[in-house]
N, C-alpha and C positions, 0 to 999 in steps of 0.2 A: 635294506629300506623297510620300513613298517608296512605291513599289509593294509590296503584300503578296506575300511570296515563298512560292510553293508549287511550286518547282522540282524539289525532290527528295522521296522518301517521307516524310520527316519531317513535311511539310506545316506548317511553322512558322506560316505565314500572318501574318508579322511585317514590319513595314516594313523594307526592305533599303537602307541608304544607299549612296551611290556608292563609299565607301571603307570599310575595315574598322572605322575608328574610330566607335564608337557602334553597331556591328553586334551584334544580339542573338540572332540564329538560331543553330541548332545548329553550322553550319559556321563561324561566327565571322567571316564575309567579307562585305565589301560586294559591289556588282555589278562593281567593276573587277578584273579578274584579278590576283592577286598570285603571284609567281614566286619561287622560292628558289634554283633552279639550272637552267641550260640548258647541256648539254654532252654531248659523245660518250659513250655508256655501252656498256660491253663484258659487262655482267653479266646481260644477257637471255638468253633461249633462243638457240641458234646461229642459227636461222631469222629472228631479230629483229636481233642484233647483228652477225652476218656478220663480215667481217675489218676493216671500217672503223668500226663502231660504230652505234649507234642514237642519233639526234639527240633526246636525252630532255629534256624540259621538265617540271619538278617544280612543281606548283601547290601553294600554301599552302591550309591549311584543310581540313576533311572533315567530312561529315555523319555518318559512321558511328562514329568515335571508339572503335575497339577498345582495350581496356585494355593490350594487349601490343603496340601499334604500335611499330615500329622508327624510324618517321619522325616521333616525337612533336614534335620541334622545329618542324616545319613543319605537321603535321596538326593538333596541338592546341594549340601555343603561337604559331602564326601567323607564325613568321619569313619574311620576304620582301619583296620590292619590287613595288609596284603599277605595272603597265604598260597601256598602251592596246592595243586590238586592232591597231592599225597598228604598234605596237612588238613585239607578239607576231609579227607577219608578218616583221618584219625578223629577229627571233631565228631563226625558222625558216630564212630564207634564209641567214643566217650558218652555221647547223649543216650545211645542204646544201653550202654552199661548202667547209667542212670536210672533207666526204666522207661525211656521214651516209647511210646506206642508206635511212632513213626518218625521219619525226617522230613522235615518241612522247610523247604527252601523258599525263602521269601525275596522277590525281585531279583531272580537270577538270570533274567533273559539276555542281558548284555554280557554274560560269562558262558554262554553255552558250551563251547568247546572244552573249556576247563571243568565245568560242572559234569559233562558227559565223561570225562577222563576219571573223575572222582567217584563216579557211580559204576565204574567197571572194575571188577565184576559186580554183580547185583547185591545189594545189601539183604539182610536176613529180615527186615522189616518194610512195610510200604513206604514209598518215597512220595512226598507231596510236592507239587510244583505250583507255588503260591504267586500269581502273576496278575499284572493289570489287564492282560490279555492283548496288549499291543505288541503282538508277536508275529513274526513271520511263519508262515506254514512250514517253510523249508527248514527252519531252525527246530520247530517242534517234531518234525518227522524225523530229525536225526536224533531225537531223544527216545524214540519208539522202543518199547522193550524195557526201558530203565525207569519210566515213571508209571506208578500205579494209581495215583490219584491226582487230578487237576483241580486247582482252586482258584479259578479265573474271576476277576471282575468283569461285569458288564456295566461300565461307569455310565454310558449315555447311548441313546439311540439318536439323538439329535446332533447333526454335525455343528450346528451353531454353538450348542452349548460345549461340545468337545472342543471346539476352536477357542472359545471364550476362557474356559477355565485350564485347558490342558495344552493348548496351542497345536491341536491335532484334529483337523476337521475330517480326516480319514478314520478316526477311531472307530466309529460305528461299523463301518465295512471290514476293517482289519479284524476287529474283536469278533465279528460273526463269523469270519473264515477261520479264524484262530480257535475258537470254541468248537466249531464243527470238526475241526481236525482232532481236537482233544477227545470229543466223544467217539470219533472213529477209532481212536486207538484203544479207549478203555471199554466202550459199550456201555450198557445200563449199569448204574451203580450197584454195588454188592456190599451188604452190611453183615458182619459177622454175628454170632449168636451173643456176643458181648455188647452189640450196638455200634461198634466201631466200623468206620468205613475202611473196606479193604481195596476197593477199586471203584473207579468212576469219576464223574465230573460234578462238582459242587459250585454253582454259579452264585456269586455275591453282587449285590447292588447296594451301594450306600446312597440313601435317599439325601438329597440336597435340598436346602431351603428354597421354597418358591418354585420347584421344579417337579412338582407332582405329576404333571402331564408325561414327563419324560419317564418317570418311574412306571406309570401305567403302560407306556410303550415299550419299555423293557419287559415288563410281564407279558404283554402281548407277544413279542418276540420269543421268549421262553416257550410259551404255550403252543405257538405255532411252528417252532422249529424242531422240537424234539418229541419223541413219542411221549404220551402222558406218563408222568411220574418215572422217567427213565434218568432223569438228572435230578439233583437236590438244588433247592434254591433258597438262599438266605437274604431276608431283607433287612437290612442294617439300619439302625436308628442312631447310630453312635457318632453322627457328625457333631464336632465341637469346633466353633471357630478358633482358628490358631491364634496364639498369643502374639501376633505380629501384623503389621499393616497389611491389608489386602486390596487389590486394586478394584474389586467389585463390591459395593456396600451390602448387597443382598446376602452376601457370605457371612456377614457378621451375626446373622441370626441363627437360630436352630430350626430343626424340623418341628412343625406343629404336632401335637397330639391327633388333631383332626386329620392332617394329611396322612400320618402314619397309619391311623385307623382305617382311612378309606383305601390306601394301598393294600393293606392286610386283607380286607374284604374283597378286594378285586382279585387278588390271588386265589381265593375261594371260587369267585365266579368264574374264573378262568380254568378251573380244575386243577390247580398247582396245589398238590397236598403233602408232597414229599419235601420237607424243608424246615426252615427255622425263622422265627421271629424274635425280636430283641425286646427286653424292657427298657423303659424310659432311662433307667438309671445307667444304661450303658453309654449315654451321651455326656461322658466327662473324661478328663485326662487321667484318672486314677489307673486306667487299665494299660496305658501305654508303657511299653517297656523301657528300661534304662539302656541306653547305648553306651556301654562303658567297657567293652571288650571282654565282657564275661564270656568264658569258655573259649576264646579265640587265642589267646597267649599260651604258649606251651609252659608247663609246669615243671 
């Protein structure tokens, strides 16, 4: 019998098969990792992408299911190829051989047991855990000692927005606990002489149209939760309305220049100096990767 899955905060408690075929949980995945792309990526923050790129592995499926997700072909539709932990390890090594500064695991939370196996023994480069922060603390603790850099989102502080856009009113409290656990593991961020992040937490927040107050609440949370300049913070201006019908008309707009400028100034007022801002040009689809199994299939 397949084991009942309680790996993420959805707590589906449903049998989880080995493969995605027949999977009925929110993530839509089996226990075997499914990967859509593994390649050098230059679109992360400078301390992650560096000059040679981040060795980014995009996992399929997601337990959060945001209605505006720009990676819907893999997060909601499940495109990808299933690979064993041993094959995952080979993918990491291939990316490092191409010059990757780090290994960047994107949306891996529903595959934690297999990911943990793929990272043992430790790799020779930093490992980044790139997540929505809709993570169970227990799952994160099981990765302690294997993850060097956590790249969590803090999507919302408002349970109303979290429910409206992600069907997860508990997101703010779950992400709060998850990111605190990440910081417990890594401590204050450490940059190398080359400017690359070696260890620590980089919190990202994607501004949404018409949700300026929630952005300010996220900034307040960062300022009040962590010692000053002990975490990095990235204020993202890259929201682009997806090319598909959305259930909420306000999401058809873009974030205004005025709102982004206000949020950037508020960062300074709250004393958050370590981090990154985006140029307006980031709000387009040109920076989205192609999900075409690059680097996934054996040659």
